[in-house]
VMD Tcl script that draws the C-alpha trace (Angstrom):
set ca {
  {6.59 -3.49 -19.40}
  {5.27 -0.02 -20.62}
  {7.42 2.12 -23.01}
  {9.10 5.44 -21.67}
  {6.91 7.69 -23.98}
  {3.84 7.20 -21.48}
  {2.64 10.47 -19.59}
  {1.25 10.94 -16.18}
  {-2.41 10.81 -17.48}
  {-1.83 7.96 -20.17}
  {-4.22 5.21 -18.63}
  {-2.70 2.30 -17.46}
  {-4.04 -1.10 -17.73}
  {-3.20 -4.14 -15.01}
  {-5.09 -7.44 -15.34}
  {-8.43 -6.67 -15.84}
  {-8.61 -3.43 -14.47}
  {-7.70 0.23 -16.10}
  {-7.07 3.14 -14.04}
  {-7.59 6.48 -15.90}
  {-4.38 7.78 -15.35}
  {-0.84 7.15 -13.44}
  {-1.50 9.99 -10.58}
  {-3.01 7.81 -7.52}
  {-3.65 8.36 -4.02}
  {-1.57 6.22 -1.37}
  {-2.80 4.88 1.40}
  {-2.96 7.12 4.61}
  {-4.14 6.16 7.94}
  {-6.78 8.68 8.99}
  {-7.01 7.24 12.71}
  {-10.54 8.82 12.60}
  {-12.39 9.26 15.88}
  {-15.64 8.50 14.00}
  {-14.59 4.96 13.25}
  {-15.46 1.90 15.39}
  {-15.19 -1.77 15.10}
  {-13.06 -0.93 11.98}
  {-16.25 0.11 10.06}
  {-15.97 3.33 7.71}
  {-18.48 6.03 8.46}
  {-19.51 9.44 6.31}
  {-16.50 10.93 7.19}
  {-14.63 8.25 4.83}
  {-17.07 8.74 2.17}
  {-16.55 12.29 2.07}
  {-12.87 11.98 2.28}
  {-12.22 9.45 -0.32}
  {-15.30 10.32 -2.39}
  {-13.49 14.02 -3.18}
  {-10.13 12.45 -4.42}
  {-12.23 10.23 -6.70}
  {-14.25 13.21 -7.76}
  {-10.69 15.21 -7.82}
  {-9.30 13.21 -10.64}
  {-7.15 10.44 -9.24}
  {-6.99 7.24 -11.30}
  {-6.64 4.81 -8.38}
  {-7.13 5.20 -4.61}
  {-6.03 3.07 -2.12}
  {-7.94 2.95 1.04}
  {-6.13 3.57 4.30}
  {-4.27 0.46 5.84}
  {-7.26 -1.59 7.06}
  {-6.55 -4.09 9.67}
  {-7.27 -7.99 8.91}
  {-7.21 -8.79 12.46}
  {-8.38 -6.39 16.06}
  {-5.06 -6.76 17.16}
  {-3.21 -5.74 13.96}
  {-4.55 -2.20 14.55}
  {-2.07 0.31 14.31}
  {-4.77 2.37 16.47}
  {-8.20 1.62 17.69}
  {-9.35 3.99 14.99}
  {-8.14 1.72 12.47}
  {-10.43 0.47 9.63}
  {-10.58 -2.97 9.25}
  {-11.89 -6.23 7.22}
  {-11.92 -9.16 9.61}
  {-15.50 -9.52 10.29}
  {-18.06 -9.64 7.04}
  {-20.38 -7.32 9.08}
  {-17.76 -4.57 7.96}
  {-18.17 -5.25 4.20}
  {-21.45 -3.09 3.68}
  {-19.84 0.22 4.32}
  {-16.51 -0.95 2.66}
  {-18.79 -1.57 -0.62}
  {-20.54 1.98 -0.24}
  {-17.21 3.56 -0.07}
  {-15.91 1.31 -3.36}
  {-19.15 1.79 -5.20}
  {-18.79 5.55 -4.73}
  {-15.09 5.94 -5.94}
  {-15.62 3.74 -9.04}
  {-19.11 5.43 -9.93}
  {-16.83 9.05 -9.85}
  {-13.80 7.26 -12.28}
  {-11.61 5.95 -10.02}
  {-10.39 2.45 -9.41}
  {-11.21 1.64 -5.50}
  {-8.24 -0.31 -4.18}
  {-7.50 -0.88 -0.46}
  {-4.32 -1.87 1.90}
  {-4.40 -4.96 4.04}
  {-2.00 -4.63 7.04}
  {-1.21 -5.95 10.24}
  {0.28 -3.94 12.74}
  {2.63 -6.48 14.73}
  {4.85 -5.21 17.18}
  {4.01 -1.58 16.29}
  {0.30 -2.38 17.12}
  {-1.55 0.22 18.93}
  {-3.68 -2.13 20.82}
  {-3.40 -5.04 23.05}
  {-2.14 -8.25 22.31}
  {1.08 -7.31 20.15}
  {3.07 -10.05 18.26}
  {5.85 -10.12 16.29}
  {8.40 -12.23 14.76}
  {10.70 -11.98 17.88}
  {10.34 -10.28 21.26}
  {11.62 -7.22 20.39}
  {9.79 -3.87 20.80}
  {9.69 -1.20 18.35}
  {10.67 1.31 20.98}
  {10.59 1.64 24.82}
  {7.05 3.25 23.96}
  {5.75 0.12 22.64}
  {5.01 -3.06 24.34}
  {7.26 -6.07 23.84}
  {5.59 -8.37 21.42}
  {4.66 -12.11 21.92}
  {6.83 -14.50 19.59}
  {4.67 -15.75 17.07}
  {4.01 -19.35 16.97}
  {3.51 -21.54 13.88}
  {-0.39 -21.26 15.37}
  {-0.36 -17.60 15.05}
  {1.23 -17.61 11.62}
  {-1.02 -19.39 10.06}
  {-4.03 -17.41 11.89}
  {-2.08 -14.47 10.34}
  {-2.13 -16.15 6.78}
  {-5.92 -16.78 7.09}
  {-6.65 -13.58 8.17}
  {-5.11 -11.92 5.23}
  {-6.53 -14.49 2.78}
  {-10.38 -13.87 4.43}
  {-9.92 -10.40 4.24}
  {-9.25 -10.63 0.32}
  {-12.20 -11.96 0.14}
  {-14.07 -9.76 1.87}
  {-12.58 -6.78 -0.29}
  {-13.65 -8.46 -3.35}
  {-16.86 -8.44 -2.03}
  {-17.29 -5.09 -1.36}
  {-16.22 -4.20 -4.82}
  {-12.84 -3.34 -4.53}
  {-10.75 -3.45 -7.63}
  {-7.18 -3.78 -6.25}
  {-5.54 -4.93 -3.10}
  {-2.57 -3.95 -1.35}
  {-0.63 -5.69 0.88}
  {1.24 -3.65 3.68}
  {4.91 -5.36 3.95}
  {6.20 -1.86 4.76}
  {7.08 0.69 7.29}
  {7.84 -1.51 10.19}
  {4.85 -3.33 10.24}
  {4.37 -7.09 10.52}
  {5.05 -8.39 7.18}
  {8.30 -6.08 7.10}
  {9.11 -7.17 10.56}
  {9.53 -10.75 9.17}
  {11.52 -9.22 6.22}
  {14.69 -6.97 8.31}
  {17.12 -8.97 10.26}
  {16.82 -6.08 12.61}
  {13.41 -7.16 13.67}
  {13.25 -11.04 12.86}
  {15.59 -13.13 14.69}
  {13.87 -16.61 14.72}
  {16.04 -19.25 13.92}
  {13.11 -21.61 12.45}
  {11.72 -21.72 8.91}
  {10.63 -18.02 9.02}
  {13.81 -16.42 9.83}
  {17.73 -16.43 9.35}
  {18.50 -16.30 5.80}
  {17.07 -14.45 2.85}
  {14.29 -17.04 1.88}
  {13.20 -17.80 5.51}
  {12.81 -13.87 6.20}
  {10.91 -13.62 2.92}
  {8.47 -17.10 3.46}
  {5.69 -15.21 5.67}
  {4.96 -12.26 2.53}
  {5.19 -15.13 -0.12}
  {2.69 -17.31 2.00}
  {0.48 -14.42 2.77}
  {0.60 -13.61 -1.44}
  {-0.16 -17.37 -2.13}
  {-3.08 -17.14 0.34}
  {-4.49 -14.09 -0.78}
  {-4.34 -15.10 -4.87}
  {-6.42 -18.25 -3.82}
  {-9.41 -15.49 -2.88}
  {-8.63 -12.67 -4.79}
  {-9.91 -12.91 -8.31}
  {-7.33 -13.69 -11.10}
  {-8.84 -10.78 -13.28}
  {-7.99 -8.00 -10.49}
  {-4.52 -6.59 -9.55}
  {-2.57 -7.60 -6.51}
  {0.22 -4.61 -5.19}
  {2.57 -4.98 -2.28}
  {3.68 -2.21 -0.69}
  {7.41 -2.70 0.46}
  {10.10 -0.45 2.12}
  {13.00 -0.83 -0.09}
  {15.49 0.14 2.64}
  {15.52 0.15 6.26}
  {17.89 3.15 6.27}
  {20.05 1.20 9.05}
  {23.08 -0.74 9.17}
  {22.29 -4.40 9.05}
  {18.83 -4.14 8.03}
  {16.65 -4.66 5.02}
  {18.16 -2.95 1.82}
  {17.64 -2.80 -2.10}
  {19.37 -5.26 -3.27}
  {17.24 -7.62 -0.76}
  {13.74 -5.89 -2.58}
  {15.23 -6.41 -6.27}
  {15.25 -10.09 -5.38}
  {11.94 -9.85 -3.32}
  {10.49 -8.23 -6.14}
  {11.17 -11.12 -8.98}
  {9.68 -13.54 -6.28}
  {6.63 -11.61 -5.59}
  {6.17 -11.40 -9.55}
  {6.49 -15.00 -9.77}
  {3.77 -15.46 -7.35}
  {0.77 -13.11 -9.23}
  {2.02 -9.80 -7.65}
  {1.20 -6.89 -10.46}
  {3.07 -3.85 -8.96}
  {5.27 -3.13 -6.29}
  {4.76 -0.16 -4.30}
  {7.94 1.17 -3.03}
  {8.23 3.16 -0.01}
  {11.27 3.24 2.73}
  {12.00 3.28 6.27}
  {9.82 2.75 9.57}
  {11.32 -0.24 10.96}
  {13.74 1.19 13.31}
  {14.34 4.55 15.22}
  {18.34 4.30 14.12}
  {17.01 4.87 10.65}
  {19.37 7.59 8.87}
  {17.09 9.70 6.12}
  {17.77 12.72 4.53}
  {14.31 13.38 2.71}
  {14.41 15.41 -0.44}
  {11.72 15.53 -3.44}
  {11.70 12.38 -5.09}
  {13.93 10.80 -2.47}
  {12.77 7.26 -2.99}
  {12.19 7.25 -6.72}
  {15.34 5.54 -7.47}
  {14.52 2.78 -5.66}
  {11.31 2.12 -7.38}
  {13.55 2.46 -10.59}
  {15.88 -0.16 -9.86}
  {13.17 -2.46 -9.04}
  {10.84 -1.87 -11.70}
  {14.18 -2.28 -14.21}
  {16.08 -5.18 -12.58}
  {12.87 -7.05 -11.29}
  {10.52 -6.49 -14.45}
  {7.72 -5.46 -13.00}
  {5.81 -2.51 -12.59}
  {6.29 -0.07 -9.84}
  {4.83 2.71 -7.94}
  {7.08 5.99 -7.02}
  {6.09 7.94 -3.72}
  {7.99 10.19 -1.12}
  {7.75 14.20 -1.58}
  {6.05 14.52 -4.83}
  {4.22 17.85 -5.05}
  {4.80 19.15 -8.52}
  {2.90 18.25 -11.74}
  {6.11 18.75 -13.95}
  {8.22 16.55 -11.24}
  {5.63 13.48 -11.27}
  {5.04 13.64 -15.07}
  {8.69 13.22 -15.41}
  {8.89 9.92 -13.23}
  {6.53 8.33 -15.77}
  {7.95 9.55 -18.66}
  {11.36 8.42 -17.69}
  {10.49 4.95 -16.88}
  {11.33 5.64 -13.44}
  {7.75 4.25 -12.45}
  {4.40 2.94 -13.70}
  {2.47 5.38 -11.62}
  {2.91 8.33 -8.98}
  {1.03 7.86 -5.93}
  {0.70 11.24 -3.77}
  {-0.42 11.70 0.06}
  {0.29 15.25 1.65}
  {-0.15 16.79 -1.71}
  {-3.47 14.98 -1.96}
  {-4.45 16.19 1.86}
  {-3.65 19.79 0.87}
  {-5.76 19.76 -2.50}
  {-8.07 16.62 -3.19}
  {-8.37 18.07 -6.57}
  {-4.71 18.20 -7.21}
  {-4.80 15.81 -10.27}
  {-7.30 17.89 -12.18}
  {-4.69 20.70 -11.28}
  {-1.84 18.72 -12.23}
  {-3.38 17.84 -15.63}
  {-3.88 21.58 -16.31}
  {-0.58 22.46 -15.79}
  {0.74 19.85 -18.17}
  {-1.77 21.33 -20.61}
  {-4.12 18.20 -20.89}
  {-7.94 18.36 -20.50}
  {-8.89 16.16 -17.96}
  {-12.73 16.36 -17.80}
  {-13.97 17.45 -14.55}
  {-17.00 16.43 -12.93}
  {-20.42 17.77 -14.43}
  {-21.34 19.46 -11.50}
  {-17.52 21.39 -11.49}
  {-17.09 21.96 -14.83}
  {-17.91 26.11 -14.73}
  {-15.46 26.00 -12.40}
  {-12.92 24.35 -14.45}
}
mol new
graphics top color blue
foreach p $ca { graphics top sphere $p radius 0.5 }
foreach p [lrange $ca 0 end-1] q [lrange $ca 1 end] { graphics top cylinder $p $q radius 0.2 }
display resetview
C-alpha cells in the first residue's frame, strides 16, 4: 500500500495505468434526454471533456447498463451492443488526450430499473413507486454475468483504461449482497458466502475479458444504514475476497438500498469506511461523500484514509475544480495551453 506521506496531487499507479493525481470524478448519472439507445452524444463529450481539461486524474463515466432491462432510466448509457462502442471510444479518446484516465462504471439496476422487465434476487419491490421485480432464475443470473463480461470487452475496445463494477446504492449487485433485499434459499442467498457469490462471479468473468494490465474497481455501499442490513464488517471481508479475485480498488460509498436507512450526512462522513477497508483488507480505496474543500481532500490522502478522493457535486459546480484545488494547495498543476493566460 502507498505510504502516508503522499498528497492529493501525487500520481498513482494501478497495474499498468498511472493517473496524474488522486482527485477523481465520481460516476454521476446524467439521465440525458439526448441519449438514445444507450449511446453517448456531443453533450456527453462536452461534459466529460471539460472535466478532463479541468485537471482530474481519472474520470468515471456514469452508470452504463450492461443490458437494456438494467437501466436506471430510459436515458441511461449502455454497452450492451457493439454498435455503442464508437461513441464511447470518442469519449475515452478525448479524456485521455487531455490527461485524464478514462474509466467507465458498468452496472445493472435490478429492482430499481426505470424500464420494463425489472429483475432482482427476490420478488421485493424497492418501494411502492417501483415494480415488484421478477425473482431471478439461474438462467437470468447466467445472462447477467455474461452481460457484464461482454460489456467489459466493449469497454476495452472503446479504449477505457479502468472499469468499475457498480455494486452500491441499491442496484442489482448490491441487492444480492444485502439480506434486506436478498431472501433467496439457493446458493446465491442466505449466509454471507451465498450473498457475495454473484458479485465474485461477475468479477471473475470480467477479468477474463478485461486486460490484465488494466485496473478493475468495484463500488460498494459499505453499509445500508439499516438494522439487519449490509454493514462495514461484511464490507471488509468482501474487500478481501475482491482483492484475491483481481480487484485493484474499492470505491467506498454507502446507502441506497432501502428507504428505512438512517443517515446523517456531514462533510467526509463516509471516509472512515474507506479507511477501515483500506487498512483491514489491504486494498486501495477511494473516498467519497461531501468532500468539497481542497485541504479536506488533501488531508484524506495524506492521513492514509484513502488512496484517491472522488468528487461529484463539486465537479458539477466547477468542472475545473482540480486546477483550483491545486492552486489553493500551492501546487503547480499545468493548465491546458489554451487556458494558461487565465490561470
